[in-house]
C-alpha positions in Angstrom: 0.0 0.2 -0.1 1.3 3.4 -0.8 1.3 5.7 2.0 -0.6 8.7 0.1 -3.4 6.3 -1.1 -6.0 3.9 -0.3 -6.1 1.8 -3.3 -9.5 -0.3 -4.2 -7.8 -3.6 -3.1 -7.0 -2.0 0.5 -10.6 -0.9 0.7 -11.6 -4.6 -0.3 -9.2 -5.8 2.5 -10.9 -3.5 5.0 -14.4 -4.9 4.1 -12.8 -8.3 4.6 -11.8 -7.5 7.9 -15.0 -6.4 9.1 -16.6 -9.4 7.7 -14.3 -11.5 9.7 -14.7 -9.1 12.9 -18.4 -9.8 12.5 -18.1 -13.5 12.3 -15.5 -13.7 15.2 -17.9 -11.6 17.4 -20.6 -13.8 16.9 -18.2 -16.9 17.9 -17.1 -15.0 21.0 -20.9 -14.3 21.8 -21.7 -17.8 21.4 -18.9 -19.3 23.3 -19.2 -16.4 26.2 -23.0 -17.4 26.5 -22.4 -21.0 26.6 -19.8 -20.6 29.3 -22.2 -18.4 31.4 -25.0 -21.1 31.1 -22.8 -24.0 32.3 -21.4 -22.0 35.2 -25.0 -21.1 36.3 -25.9 -24.9 35.9 -23.0 -25.8 38.0 -23.8 -23.4 40.5 -27.4 -24.7 40.8 -25.8 -28.1 41.4 -23.6 -27.1 43.8 -26.5 -24.8 45.8 -28.3 -28.2 46.2 -25.1 -30.0 47.8 -23.5 -27.2 49.8 -25.2 -27.8 53.3 -24.1 -31.1 52.8 -20.5 -30.0 52.1 -20.3 -27.4 55.0 -21.2 -30.2 57.2 -17.9 -31.9 56.4 -16.0 -29.0 56.3 -16.8 -25.7 58.0 -14.6 -23.0 56.2 -15.7 -24.1 52.8 -14.5 -21.9 50.0 -16.3 -22.0 46.5 -13.2 -23.5 44.7 -13.0 -26.5 47.4 -17.0 -26.9 47.1 -16.6 -27.1 43.6 -13.8 -29.8 43.7 -16.0 -31.6 46.2 -19.0 -31.5 43.9 -17.0 -32.9 40.9 -15.6 -35.7 43.1 -19.2 -36.9 43.3 -21.1 -36.0 40.3 -20.5 -37.2 36.7 -23.0 -34.8 35.6 -21.1 -31.8 37.1 -18.0 -33.1 35.5 -19.5 -32.9 32.2 -21.0 -29.4 32.9 -17.5 -28.0 34.2 -15.6 -29.6 31.2 -17.7 -27.8 28.8 -17.5 -24.5 30.7 -13.9 -24.7 30.6 -13.7 -25.5 27.1 -15.9 -22.6 26.1 -14.4 -20.4 28.3 -10.7 -21.2 26.5 -12.5 -20.8 23.3 -13.7 -17.1 24.1 -10.8 -16.4 25.8 -8.5 -17.3 23.0 -10.9 -15.2 20.2 -9.8 -11.9 22.3 -6.5 -11.3 21.0 -7.5 -12.1 17.4 -10.7 -9.7 17.9 -8.2 -7.0 19.0 -5.5 -7.7 16.3 -8.3 -6.9 13.5 -9.6 -4.0 15.6 -5.7 -3.0 15.5 -5.8 -3.1 11.7 -9.0 -1.5 11.1 -7.6 1.4 13.3 -4.6 1.6 11.1 -6.8 1.7 8.1 -8.8 4.5 9.5 -5.6 6.7 10.5 -4.5 6.0 6.7 -7.9 7.1 5.5 -7.8 10.5 7.4 -4.6 11.2 6.6 -5.4 10.8 2.9 -8.4 12.8 3.3 -6.9 15.6 5.4 -3.2 15.4 4.8 -2.9 15.3 8.6 0.1 13.4 9.3 -0.6 13.2 13.0 
């Protein structure tokens, strides 16, 4: 790309980036939503068992209670597994989306520079 003009292929690339951002944002939203649903399901299961666990251990924290639940419930294990997988997925999408955002900001700066002649 020449620094003084934004060629037509650069505009097409900018459109492709926008479409990619939309795709990744939708994947991010789905994964984050699913993770939240699974976390809620896990908390509901935990709430049904917490009094039993507190009877075994008085100063019971959340993490220990989840571990105790995972030891005895295969349903909780499946929910927890899916929750961590979707959490990893949406967290891995964050840097991709940030990189696409940076690229768009670069193109916007170049377009502004081209339109106004300002270099800063």
